[in-house]
DRENLUM-661453 format. One record per residue (C-alpha): residue in one letter; x, y, z. Coordinates in nm, 4 decimals. Example, Ala and Ser with C-alpha at 12.3 -4.5 7.8 and 13.67 -1.06 7.14 Angstrom:
residuo;xx;yy;zz
A;1.2300;-0.4500;0.7800
S;1.3670;-0.1060;0.7140
This chain:
residuo;xx;yy;zz
M;0.3314;-8.1877;1.1212
S;0.6666;-8.2750;0.9617
T;0.7301;-7.9073;0.8783
T;0.6625;-7.8071;1.2358
V;0.8913;-8.0774;1.3740
E;1.1717;-7.9787;1.1385
L;1.1301;-7.6117;1.2253
A;1.1382;-7.6923;1.5947
R;1.4459;-7.9114;1.5551
R;1.6335;-7.6413;1.3624
Y;1.5650;-7.3701;1.6169
L;1.6310;-7.6014;1.9093
I;1.9808;-7.6769;1.7734
S;2.0524;-7.3079;1.7221
S;1.9220;-7.2363;2.0704
R;2.1518;-7.4956;2.2325
N;2.4488;-7.3668;2.0371
A;2.3713;-7.0167;2.1569
K;2.3453;-7.1407;2.5142
R;2.6969;-7.2756;2.4964
R;2.8269;-6.9288;2.4096
R;2.8963;-6.7121;2.7048
G;2.6935;-6.3963;2.7306
F;2.4981;-6.1739;2.9624
S;2.1386;-6.2682;3.0315
H;1.8645;-6.0065;3.0336
G;1.8517;-6.0245;3.4108
S;2.2253;-5.9549;3.4365
M;2.1864;-5.6638;3.1967
A;1.9090;-5.5118;3.4083
Y;2.1130;-5.5395;3.7294
T;2.4183;-5.3910;3.5574
I;2.2250;-5.0921;3.4228
A;2.0603;-5.0315;3.7605
L;2.3985;-5.0396;3.9335
I;2.5472;-4.7964;3.6812
D;2.2498;-4.5614;3.7324
F;2.3095;-4.5726;4.1074
V;2.6783;-4.4891;4.0674
I;2.6033;-4.2070;3.8209
V;2.3557;-4.0320;4.0524
L;2.5893;-4.0743;4.3495
A;2.8839;-3.9369;4.1506
C;2.6745;-3.6412;4.0372
S;2.6030;-3.5532;4.4006
V;2.9772;-3.5203;4.4644
V;3.0535;-3.3407;4.1383
G;2.7551;-3.1111;4.1947
V;2.9027;-2.9815;4.5209
F;3.2449;-2.9185;4.3644
T;3.1124;-2.7438;4.0529
Y;2.8588;-2.5305;4.2383
H;3.0872;-2.4018;4.5118
Y;3.3756;-2.3456;4.2726
A;3.1510;-2.1601;4.0251
A;2.9769;-1.9557;4.2961
F;3.2545;-1.8951;4.5493
G;3.5776;-2.0021;4.3782
V;3.6523;-2.2668;4.6426
F;3.6267;-2.6449;4.6651
S;3.3836;-2.7512;4.9355
D;3.3547;-3.0711;5.1365
P;3.1022;-3.2902;4.9491
T;3.0356;-3.5156;5.2492
M;2.7051;-3.3529;5.3456
N;2.5574;-3.3974;5.0001
V;2.6655;-3.7592;4.9639
G;2.3717;-3.8578;5.1832
I;2.1326;-3.6803;4.9475
G;2.3044;-3.8532;4.6569
L;2.2666;-4.1967;4.8187
L;1.8967;-4.1423;4.8890
T;1.8321;-3.9985;4.5429
A;2.0132;-4.2840;4.3704
A;1.8365;-4.5507;4.5769
I;1.4880;-4.4058;4.5296
F;1.5444;-4.3437;4.1589
V;1.6660;-4.7002;4.0916
L;1.3793;-4.8468;4.2957
A;1.1240;-4.6345;4.1090
M;1.2696;-4.7369;3.7730
S;1.2599;-5.1008;3.8791
C;0.8972;-5.0750;3.9904
L;0.8100;-4.9306;3.6496
H;0.9975;-5.2206;3.4802
A;1.2127;-4.9595;3.3069
Y;1.5172;-5.1880;3.3117
A;1.3436;-5.4551;3.1040
Y;1.4948;-5.5035;2.7583
A;1.1883;-5.3819;2.5665
E;1.1525;-5.0719;2.7860
F;1.5212;-4.9880;2.7945
S;1.5553;-5.0061;2.4167
S;1.3137;-4.7123;2.3843
V;1.5308;-4.4047;2.4440
S;1.2388;-4.1600;2.4261
H;1.0522;-4.3485;2.6993
Q;1.3646;-4.3597;2.9150
V;1.4227;-3.9851;2.8703
L;1.0647;-3.9142;2.9792
L;1.1023;-4.1278;3.2919
I;1.4346;-3.9673;3.3837
C;1.3016;-3.6121;3.3390
L;1.0020;-3.6957;3.5585
L;1.1600;-3.9112;3.8290
V;1.4799;-3.7191;3.9091
P;1.3051;-3.3842;3.9832
T;1.0251;-3.5662;4.1687
V;1.2679;-3.7554;4.3932
L;1.4701;-3.4421;4.4697
A;1.1545;-3.2383;4.5348
F;1.0442;-3.5022;4.7843
L;1.3816;-3.4998;4.9584
L;1.3885;-3.1198;4.9712
A;1.0427;-3.1236;5.1307
V;1.1683;-3.3679;5.3954
I;1.4757;-3.1486;5.4578
F;1.2520;-2.8433;5.4961
F;1.0165;-3.0047;5.7470
L;1.3083;-3.1463;5.9453
K;1.4612;-2.7958;5.9510
L;1.7855;-2.9132;5.7943
G;1.7887;-2.6499;5.5202
D;2.1019;-2.4793;5.6497
T;2.2911;-2.8067;5.6430
F;2.2487;-2.8823;5.2736
S;2.3360;-2.6653;4.9769
R;2.0310;-2.6094;4.7564
G;2.2537;-2.4869;4.4741
A;2.4513;-2.8110;4.4883
I;2.1248;-3.0098;4.4820
L;2.0181;-2.8175;4.1721
H;2.3510;-2.9081;4.0122
L;2.2918;-3.2682;4.1192
A;1.9556;-3.2701;3.9375
T;2.0966;-3.1180;3.6204
L;2.4068;-3.3382;3.6088
S;2.2034;-3.6511;3.6866
I;1.9481;-3.5889;3.4115
V;2.2167;-3.5098;3.1521
S;2.4360;-3.8043;3.2536
L;2.1503;-4.0574;3.2708
I;2.0194;-3.9523;2.9293
G;2.3707;-3.9642;2.7858
I;2.4331;-4.3157;2.9162
R;2.0979;-4.4228;2.7638
I;2.2153;-4.3110;2.4211
V;2.5421;-4.4995;2.4672
W;2.3625;-4.8084;2.5982
R;2.1200;-4.8051;2.3064
R;2.4080;-4.8307;2.0602
C;2.5840;-5.0920;2.2721
L;2.2702;-5.3071;2.2890
S;2.2541;-5.3377;1.9110
T;2.6203;-5.4444;1.9033
A;2.5741;-5.6840;2.1947
V;2.2780;-5.8572;2.0319
S;2.4443;-5.8905;1.6912
A;2.7674;-6.0212;1.8480
A;2.5760;-6.2569;2.0821
W;2.7250;-6.0917;2.3924
L;2.3727;-6.0399;2.5212
R;2.1992;-6.3727;2.5447
P;1.8323;-6.3521;2.4451
K;1.5577;-6.5559;2.6092
N;1.4737;-6.8856;2.4429
A;1.1003;-6.8979;2.3785
F;0.8682;-7.1867;2.2977
F;0.6129;-7.0443;2.0532
I;0.2598;-7.1753;2.0076
C;0.0955;-7.0216;1.7022
P;-0.1693;-7.0944;1.4353
E;-0.0923;-7.2844;1.1169
S;-0.1612;-6.9691;0.9146
M;0.1339;-6.7852;1.0703
S;0.4502;-6.8041;0.8614
L;0.8020;-6.8105;0.9992
D;0.8526;-6.4514;0.8824
G;0.5385;-6.3489;1.0674
L;0.6627;-6.5229;1.3794
Q;1.0046;-6.3602;1.3639
R;0.8565;-6.0108;1.3835
F;0.7591;-6.0884;1.7420
T;1.1221;-6.1535;1.8290
Q;1.2802;-5.8549;1.6563
N;1.4240;-5.6143;1.9147
G;1.2311;-5.8052;2.1796
G;1.5156;-6.0005;2.3330
L;1.3647;-6.3371;2.2303
R;1.4970;-6.6271;2.0254
I;1.2684;-6.8871;1.8684
A;1.3734;-7.2102;2.0410
Q;1.0795;-7.4340;1.9517
V;0.7565;-7.3925;1.7574
T;0.4313;-7.5836;1.7678
R;0.0936;-7.5133;1.6133
F;-0.2567;-7.4877;1.7552
P;-0.4479;-7.8140;1.7648
T;-0.6721;-7.8698;1.4635
A;-1.0491;-7.8769;1.4876
D;-1.0425;-8.2586;1.5261
E;-0.7623;-8.2591;1.7817
P;-0.8436;-8.2021;2.1501
I;-0.6504;-7.9427;2.3456
S;-0.5319;-8.2164;2.5816
Q;-0.3056;-8.3548;2.3082
L;-0.0846;-8.0494;2.3563
R;0.0364;-8.2235;2.6693
D;0.2473;-8.4603;2.4581
R;0.4128;-8.1681;2.2815
F;0.4862;-7.9924;2.6105
S;0.6476;-8.3020;2.7555
T;0.9621;-8.2255;2.5543
I;1.0175;-7.9001;2.7412
N;0.9048;-8.0045;3.0885
G;1.2041;-7.9349;3.3073
S;1.4206;-7.8340;3.0123
S;1.6822;-7.5698;3.0796
D;1.6784;-7.4683;2.7125
I;1.3409;-7.2898;2.7363
D;1.3027;-6.9646;2.9290
E;0.9368;-6.8894;2.8561
I;0.6329;-6.9871;2.6496
V;0.4657;-6.7442;2.4104
I;0.1180;-6.8054;2.2655
V;0.0354;-6.6070;1.9525
W;-0.3447;-6.6044;1.9564
R;-0.5416;-6.5375;1.6424
D;-0.8889;-6.6288;1.5128
A;-0.9724;-6.9002;1.7628
P;-1.2507;-6.9461;2.0221
E;-1.1878;-6.7992;2.3642
H;-1.2503;-7.1269;2.5495
H;-0.9628;-7.2891;2.3557
L;-0.7237;-7.0337;2.5024
E;-0.8539;-7.1017;2.8515
E;-0.8046;-7.4776;2.8086
M;-0.4543;-7.4236;2.6705
L;-0.3558;-7.2062;2.9647
L;-0.4815;-7.4733;3.2040
E;-0.2593;-7.7293;3.0322
L;0.0395;-7.4940;3.0541
R;-0.0004;-7.4610;3.4298
R;0.1705;-7.7987;3.4538
L;0.4980;-7.6378;3.3424
P;0.7155;-7.4244;3.5758
L;0.7703;-7.1605;3.3060
P;0.6370;-6.8087;3.2501
V;0.3615;-6.7920;2.9866
K;0.2777;-6.4881;2.7716
V;-0.0113;-6.4355;2.5289
V;0.0206;-6.2151;2.2204
F;-0.3113;-6.1188;2.0588
D;-0.2308;-6.0867;1.6902
S;-0.5667;-5.9305;1.5970
F;-0.7975;-5.6406;1.6775
T;-0.8006;-5.7637;2.0377
G;-0.4281;-5.6913;2.0540
S;-0.4814;-5.3258;1.9676
V;-0.7381;-5.2995;2.2486
V;-0.5361;-5.4686;2.5238
S;-0.2318;-5.2587;2.4341
C;-0.4224;-4.9471;2.5436
H;-0.3945;-4.7935;2.8884
S;-0.5840;-4.9988;3.1454
E;-0.7445;-4.9043;3.4737
S;-0.9615;-5.0702;3.7341
I;-1.3337;-4.9982;3.7472
G;-1.4616;-5.1809;4.0508
S;-1.3664;-5.5452;4.0106
V;-1.3045;-5.5308;3.6349
I;-1.0264;-5.3962;3.4114
A;-1.1171;-5.1334;3.1495
F;-0.9022;-5.0423;2.8479
Q;-0.9036;-4.6809;2.7346
V;-0.9284;-4.7167;2.3570
Q;-0.9631;-4.3419;2.2973
S;-0.7801;-4.0796;2.4991
P;-0.8687;-3.7129;2.5278
P;-0.6758;-3.5198;2.2597
L;-0.5125;-3.3036;2.5258
Y;-0.4881;-3.3564;2.8993
L;-0.5527;-3.0824;3.1553
A;-0.1905;-2.9656;3.1830
E;-0.1522;-2.9665;2.8040
R;-0.4737;-2.7669;2.7563
A;-0.3543;-2.5169;3.0165
A;-0.0172;-2.4724;2.8428
K;-0.1837;-2.4326;2.5046
R;-0.4353;-2.1812;2.6413
I;-0.1623;-1.9704;2.8044
F;0.0242;-1.9654;2.4741
D;-0.2945;-1.8716;2.2846
I;-0.3777;-1.5798;2.5151
T;-0.0210;-1.4448;2.5149
F;0.0306;-1.4814;2.1409
S;-0.3095;-1.3372;2.0423
L;-0.2733;-1.0348;2.2735
V;0.0712;-0.9551;2.1335
A;-0.0522;-1.0072;1.7764
L;-0.3568;-0.7822;1.8212
V;-0.1428;-0.5035;1.9655
L;0.1390;-0.5241;1.7108
L;-0.0945;-0.5674;1.4133
S;-0.3361;-0.2877;1.5070
P;-0.1840;-0.0460;1.2484
V;-0.2271;-0.3153;0.9808
F;-0.5892;-0.3619;1.0883
L;-0.6583;0.0105;1.0418
I;-0.4979;0.0209;0.6961
V;-0.6808;-0.2926;0.5745
A;-1.0122;-0.1700;0.7144
A;-0.9769;0.1630;0.5309
A;-0.8809;-0.0137;0.2063
I;-1.1837;-0.2445;0.2244
K;-1.4234;0.0482;0.2766
I;-1.2704;0.2406;-0.0142
D;-1.2612;-0.0578;-0.2505
S;-1.6205;-0.1826;-0.2209
A;-1.9462;-0.1262;-0.0409
G;-2.0166;-0.3335;0.2675
P;-1.8887;-0.3981;0.6175
V;-1.5209;-0.4346;0.7052
F;-1.5615;-0.7681;0.8848
F;-1.7275;-1.0879;0.7679
L;-1.8889;-1.3170;1.0266
Q;-1.9718;-1.6784;0.9496
R;-2.0899;-1.9708;1.1618
R;-1.8333;-2.2431;1.2244
R;-1.8220;-2.5518;1.4441
G;-1.5558;-2.5527;1.7129
H;-1.4503;-2.7877;1.9873
A;-1.7185;-3.0471;2.0711
N;-1.9358;-2.9154;1.7839
R;-2.0044;-2.5844;1.9588
L;-2.1106;-2.3124;1.7140
F;-1.9327;-1.9768;1.7043
R;-1.8984;-1.6913;1.4572
I;-1.5565;-1.6618;1.3022
V;-1.4282;-1.3095;1.2302
K;-1.2519;-1.2322;0.9020
F;-1.1795;-0.9250;0.6937
R;-1.4372;-0.9128;0.4158
S;-1.2677;-1.0152;0.0906
M;-1.5717;-1.0858;-0.1311
T;-1.8812;-0.9046;-0.2508
V;-2.1063;-1.1685;-0.0902
M;-2.1679;-1.2535;0.2769
E;-2.2777;-1.6185;0.2509
D;-2.3735;-1.7923;0.5760
G;-2.6690;-2.0111;0.4861
D;-2.7475;-2.3598;0.3612
E;-2.5580;-2.3033;0.0361
I;-2.2033;-2.1705;0.0442
R;-1.9743;-2.1929;-0.2558
Q;-1.6027;-2.2075;-0.1783
A;-1.3917;-1.9322;-0.3273
T;-1.1831;-2.0476;-0.6215
R;-0.8900;-1.9045;-0.8117
L;-0.9922;-1.5979;-1.0218
D;-1.3319;-1.5991;-0.8476
L;-1.5271;-1.2907;-0.9674
R;-1.6828;-1.2470;-0.6225
V;-1.3402;-1.1614;-0.4733
T;-1.2688;-0.7882;-0.4555
R;-0.9392;-0.6283;-0.5538
V;-0.8359;-0.5702;-0.1945
G;-0.9780;-0.9138;-0.1115
A;-0.7484;-1.0850;-0.3628
F;-0.4464;-0.9185;-0.2045
I;-0.5317;-0.9935;0.1592
R;-0.6368;-1.3508;0.0765
A;-0.3054;-1.4197;-0.0973
L;-0.1184;-1.3207;0.2197
S;-0.3845;-1.4633;0.4578
I;-0.4308;-1.1145;0.6046
D;-0.8073;-1.1741;0.5983
E;-0.7552;-1.4346;0.8749
L;-0.5873;-1.1951;1.1212
P;-0.9078;-1.0843;1.3009
Q;-0.9430;-1.4434;1.4174
F;-0.6984;-1.3620;1.6946
W;-1.0079;-1.2148;1.8574
N;-1.1708;-1.5608;1.8387
V;-0.8554;-1.7042;1.9968
L;-0.8688;-1.4505;2.2800
R;-1.2340;-1.5409;2.3416
G;-1.1420;-1.9081;2.3689
E;-1.3358;-2.0154;2.0588
M;-1.0239;-2.0934;1.8578
S;-0.6558;-2.1658;1.9080
V;-0.3547;-2.0229;1.7292
V;-0.2740;-2.3720;1.5971
G;-0.5302;-2.6388;1.5184
P;-0.7464;-2.7822;1.2397
R;-0.8893;-2.5085;1.0201
P;-1.2668;-2.4700;1.0724
H;-1.4996;-2.4912;0.7736
A;-1.8457;-2.3527;0.7114
V;-2.1240;-2.5461;0.8844
V;-2.2794;-2.6564;0.5567
H;-1.9436;-2.7953;0.4404
D;-1.9024;-2.9792;0.7704
D;-2.2359;-3.1499;0.7119
V;-2.1256;-3.2649;0.3662
Y;-1.7830;-3.3962;0.4668
D;-1.9171;-3.5608;0.7824
R;-2.1041;-3.7968;0.5493
L;-1.8216;-3.8437;0.2992
I;-1.5155;-3.8827;0.5262
E;-1.5400;-4.1236;0.8176
E;-1.2949;-3.9467;1.0522
Y;-1.3813;-3.5909;0.9550
A;-1.5738;-3.5199;1.2767
A;-1.2694;-3.6197;1.4859
R;-1.1085;-3.2877;1.3865
R;-1.3467;-3.1169;1.6287
H;-1.2008;-3.2959;1.9315
V;-0.9757;-2.9917;1.9720
K;-1.0254;-2.6208;1.9141
P;-0.9921;-2.5074;1.5518
G;-0.6906;-2.2951;1.4671
I;-0.5865;-1.9960;1.2618
T;-0.3173;-2.2154;1.1101
G;-0.2430;-2.5847;1.1315
W;-0.0178;-2.8723;1.0369
A;-0.2169;-2.9358;0.7188
Q;-0.1693;-2.5747;0.6067
T;0.2088;-2.5937;0.6532
R;0.2140;-2.9144;0.4492
G;0.0553;-2.7460;0.1481
Y;-0.3142;-2.8142;0.2169
R;-0.4450;-2.4600;0.2524
G;-0.7088;-2.2763;0.0565
E;-0.9775;-2.4467;-0.1459
T;-1.0425;-2.8217;-0.1414
P;-1.1932;-2.8960;-0.4849
T;-1.2048;-3.2751;-0.4356
V;-1.2889;-3.5169;-0.1562
E;-0.9352;-3.6561;-0.1840
A;-0.7919;-3.3117;-0.1090
M;-1.0077;-3.2845;0.2010
E;-0.9081;-3.6365;0.3073
Q;-0.5432;-3.5297;0.2967
R;-0.6237;-3.2258;0.5102
V;-0.8076;-3.4462;0.7593
F;-0.5155;-3.6908;0.7654
H;-0.2692;-3.4150;0.8591
D;-0.5089;-3.2649;1.1138
L;-0.5449;-3.6008;1.2891
W;-0.1676;-3.6493;1.2813
Y;-0.1295;-3.3135;1.4552
M;-0.3792;-3.4131;1.7244
D;-0.2037;-3.7450;1.7893
N;0.1436;-3.5878;1.8034
W;0.0709;-3.2550;1.9712
S;0.3415;-3.0846;2.1694
F;0.4107;-2.7245;2.2633
W;0.7168;-2.7238;2.0383
L;0.5132;-2.8564;1.7476
D;0.2837;-2.5528;1.7820
I;0.5871;-2.3243;1.7774
K;0.7219;-2.5028;1.4701
I;0.3895;-2.4630;1.2880
V;0.3682;-2.0915;1.3709
V;0.7243;-2.0324;1.2449
R;0.6640;-2.2332;0.9274
T;0.3409;-2.0409;0.8658
I;0.5208;-1.7072;0.8925
F;0.7911;-1.8132;0.6473
T;0.5314;-1.9599;0.4122
L;0.3443;-1.6294;0.4016
R;0.6670;-1.4363;0.3457
G;0.7391;-1.6538;0.0452
A;0.3887;-1.6234;-0.0952
């Protein structure tokens, strides 16, 4: 225990020294940021009136009428942010999360206020153009101040202007000091004291003696338990002992349990359920992707129709057989469909044995080699996209027999079918297109496909389409 005592003594001294330095607490920081947000939104309501009327009519208008809207918008926005704990240090340090909240809350608050104005028949009193300027200026200004604050926070922490919370840590013997410090990085915490879990021969009640040093101490702001590889009833007993102290207590699960409890939670009756696997795309995202697929595939089919005619004629002249090649593939949720391609080989394999085409494959026709090099053979799949069987962007579908093989060899292979397959995909733009001669090559394709599913956005689809076009031009 001598190491633990020495560690606690060292951090306690540093904690007390830090306390003597003047600095803002986290609570003061939150109130300051909330007040600045309020002032920004209110100022934008005034500026919005001036800029709108001057831009539209060339005159400066009285902003008094819109100040009321600005006051209500600012108050509701700050209250909503506070209810979402968005002014907490950990939340505020994430700029992307703050941007998302701002872009959602500001339009929502203004839409609500506009609805109230409409039902109260006050529409002629307020300028809707000025309110639109208020929304735009508020979003831009709030995001801009977040970027400035993010840089200031780093400086404030390093210069000790922002005083972190002093935490009493309870952790297992196996946890090193370096491992403990990762919990405090960018978390607004300082290690004030450290103690270890009781040993197997030591009752939980003996923790009471260790806690006596912090009972009523002004040097400790909260207690943090880092729980790992210990029976559940020990945690319950420890929490009962900690109830004697008038301090907030937090539990960090440094194990698989931690990854579960960090997931989104919701109530099911009287119990709490954690959603450990989310749908790849939510309803609004699926709708946006489907609209893009229909629009893009219709335009592509119309613009590429002359190319289709030329390729079809070339295939018929070059070799005997049909123009199109149909093959069974598995789509979203394992549903079977027949993919449409221009025929590029002398065979039409769609059975239990399908050999992937390789470089200099003798089964590939002369026209087939040309259209495969430029991926022209894939263009008829826009028809599959229009039918809803595929998407413009997504994991490339493979033959059913190949799916059966890789399902057994690669653990996460089947997860690719949680979304619709695509004509092109993230893996293809990263160099994993064409044949996959080894399991390792397919694993890399799967890795990139899963990354795409976890990071999907409309703009990512656009980026992939553009990169695919430039890749084909350079082929």
